N, C-alpha and C positions, 0 to 999 in steps of 0.2 A: 505495497500499499507506499503511494506518496502522499507524503504532508505536504501542504502550501508552501514551505521553505524549500520544496527541494528534495528532502529526506528520505528515505527507503526504510519502512518497517515492516517487522510478518505477521501477516492478518492472523489471529487465533480462531481455526474454521469452527469452534463451540461459541464462539461471541458472533462467527457470521450465523450461524445457524440457529441461534437461540435469536440475535436480532429476526433473522426471516420467520420464525416461528411464530413470535408478536408481533410483526406485521401480516400474517396470514391472518393472527387471532382477531387481530383490529377490524381487519377488514369484513371478517365474516361476520363480526358484531356489526358492521355497519350494513352491509346487506341483506342481516334478518329485522335490523329495523325498518330500514326501508318497504322489506318485504310487508310487516305488520303494517306498516301505515296505509302501506295499499289496501292491503285487506280491509283495514278500518274505513277507511274511507268509498273504500265501492258499497259500503252497506248507507242506504239512505236513513237507520233509522238508531245512527249513533249519539251518544251521548257528545256532542260541542263541543264542552267542558274537558271530557275524558280526552277525546281525544288531541283537542288543544294541548295538553301536558304532554300526550304520546311523545307529538309535532316539539315542543319545546324541548322534553329529555332528548330525544334523538338528533337534536341540533344541538344542545352541549356537551354529547359526545364526541362529536365532529368538528365542531366549531368551538373550541373552548374560547368560553366570554365571563367576565366578571356580573354583565349583568342587560339583558334581554330583554327587547317592549316590541310592542306590535303599535303604533301609534296611524289611527285610522284618519284619511282624506274627509273632507267634509264633505262631498259630492257621493260617497259610502254611505247607505243607508244604517242611524244610527246598528250599536252593534244588537244581534240577532241573541246574540247572550253577551255575560257580564263575564268578567276573569283580571285578575288580578294583573298581567299581564298586559292588557287595553288598554290602549287609552282611547279616546276620541278626541282628539285634538283639534279643532276647525281654525285654529288659526298659525299650526306651524309650518306646515304649505308655504304662505306667506310671505311669511316673517326669518324665512330659514333659508338661503342661497343654496347649503346643499341639499336640504331635503327638496327644494326645486328641482337642484342636478338630476336625481334619481326620479323624479317625474317626468324633464325632459329628454331627460336619454335614455331611461326607462331601462335602466341595467345599475348593478351594485356599484355601487362607491367606496372607497377606502379613504378614510385620511390617516396618515400612517403616524401624526402626533398631533394632536390637536393645537398642541400649545403654537405650533406652528402657521395655524391659521385665521387669521387676525378677525377680531370680535367673535373666537366662534364661540357659541352661546348657543347650547342642547340642554331645553329642559327637562329632558324624558333620560337624562344619563347623570353619573354620579358628579360630584365638582370636581373628581380625580380624575373623570379621562382621561388618558392616551393615545388610544389606538381604537378609532371605530369603523365601524361597519355598514353601511343602510344597502336594504334591498327591495326591488317592488316588487309589491304581494297586488296581483292580480288574478280575474277572471275572464271569460267572457266576455263579459255585461262591463269590463274596461279597469280601469285603477283602483284599487282597492285603499292600500296604506302602504308602510315601510316599516319592516322587518330590520328592525333596530340592535342592534349587535355592540357593547362596549367593554375595551380592557382598560386597569387602572393602573398597567405596567407597560413599558415600551415594548410593545412588539407588535408591531404589523399583523395585521391580517393577510395572508398569502393568496396568490391568483389560485391554488385549490379551496382554501376556504369559501372565497369569493365565488367557487364554481360550485360548491356546495351550500349554498345559502340560496341561491337558486333555487335548486332540487327543492327546498323545505318552502323556500315561499310557495313555488307552483302548488305543495302542500295544504297550506295556509289556503291558497284565493280557492281551492277545491273544497275546505273544509267550510271555508265562508261562503261558497254558494249554497252549498248544502243545508246549511242552517240557515239562512234566509228561504230554501225553498220549504224545511221544516217548519217554518213561524208563515210561511204561506197558508199552507196547508192546514196549521194548527186554527187560527183567523177566519179562515172558511167554512172548516167546523163549529166554528165558536159564530159564525154570521148563522148558519145552518140550524143549530137548533135554538137561536136565538129567537127566528121568526116564529118558529114553531109558537 
């Protein structure tokens, strides 16, 4: 194995096999989590809060962050269910250029060090935030909001983490779509039985 300074060292095959085994276990865990989410979202009668917890727990395993929120856009109908990680914030998209960029570009935005961003103000993350990742959440009806991930240490989000955040944001979009459909059905039933 060659080090950055050009020196050569022997690589212990035991360490190499151990590392490969750990990587394989991690990959297997990720695939298992994604399959579980897929099966959960295939059921129209899911409990949205439980499904959201599952998605957020899986996100945390793949993309470590100190703080996670879902910030809903004002165009999206107020949340069909409540959760401590969901914020229905109507003005943040108008007053924050970073959030505007997520909407405009419709892709994840990484801020490697918020201290380097003039006038960084992000109400939904801790004051000691260092790195931030915002990923758009949408479905066939359009933009819903942003999956907001923050780290309080200087460890910028990688391209792989950015790509994985898109996967989880798609799951969130599907979940909000299912929850909205459930609400409409419930309202129709209530209206039907109210008329009798």
